[in-house]
C-alpha positions in Angstrom: 22.3 133.5 66.0 21.5 130.2 64.3 20.9 129.8 60.6 17.2 129.0 61.1 16.7 132.0 63.4 18.3 134.2 60.7 15.9 132.8 58.1 12.8 133.7 60.1 14.0 137.2 61.1 12.9 140.0 58.8 15.9 142.1 59.8 18.1 139.6 58.1 16.4 140.1 54.8 16.4 143.9 55.3 20.2 143.8 56.0 20.8 141.6 52.9 18.7 143.9 50.7 20.5 147.0 52.0 23.9 145.3 51.4 22.9 144.3 47.8 21.6 147.8 47.1 24.8 149.4 48.3 27.0 147.1 46.3 24.9 147.5 43.1 24.9 151.3 43.5 28.7 151.3 44.0 29.1 149.1 40.9 26.6 150.6 38.5 26.7 154.4 39.4 30.0 155.0 37.7 28.9 152.9 34.7 25.7 154.9 34.3 27.5 158.2 34.7 30.1 157.4 32.1 27.4 156.2 29.6 28.6 152.6 29.5 26.5 150.0 27.7 27.4 147.3 30.3 24.3 148.0 32.6 22.1 147.6 29.5 23.7 144.2 28.7 23.3 143.1 32.3 19.6 144.0 32.3 19.0 142.3 29.0 20.8 139.1 30.1 18.9 139.0 33.4 15.6 139.6 31.7 16.3 136.8 29.2 17.4 134.3 31.9 14.3 135.0 34.0 12.0 135.0 31.0 13.2 131.7 29.6 13.4 130.0 33.0 9.8 130.9 33.8 8.7 129.9 30.3 10.3 126.4 30.7 9.3 125.9 34.3 5.6 127.0 34.1 4.8 126.3 30.4 7.0 124.1 28.3 8.4 121.8 31.0 5.2 120.1 32.2 3.4 120.4 28.8 6.3 118.9 26.8 6.8 116.1 29.4 3.0 115.3 29.3 3.0 115.3 25.5 5.9 113.0 25.4 4.3 110.5 27.8 1.0 110.7 25.8 2.9 110.1 22.5 4.8 107.2 24.0 1.6 105.6 25.2 -0.1 106.2 21.9 2.8 104.6 20.0 2.8 101.6 22.3 -0.9 101.1 21.7 -0.5 101.5 18.0 2.3 99.0 17.8 0.3 96.5 20.0 -2.9 96.9 17.8 -1.0 96.5 14.5 1.4 93.8 15.6 4.4 96.0 14.9 7.5 95.8 17.0 8.8 99.2 17.7 12.4 97.8 17.9 12.8 97.2 14.2 
């Protein structure tokens, strides 16, 4: 089966999910049963990575870039209006 055919086949995703679920169960079950703190740390790290990535991509990234462009344009206009070279 070609790569594209796999991507459009729902069975491929079901198989991948089942494989991931099996491997995670095999890894985390003994840790939960023994009372290890490792699963908690993994969940906290995953939550932080997802949260900060979403925050940057959907909020800060575009807003900060737009604000920087606006500030750069405003400074150029200010320097042009006041006869100041911004390379001093």
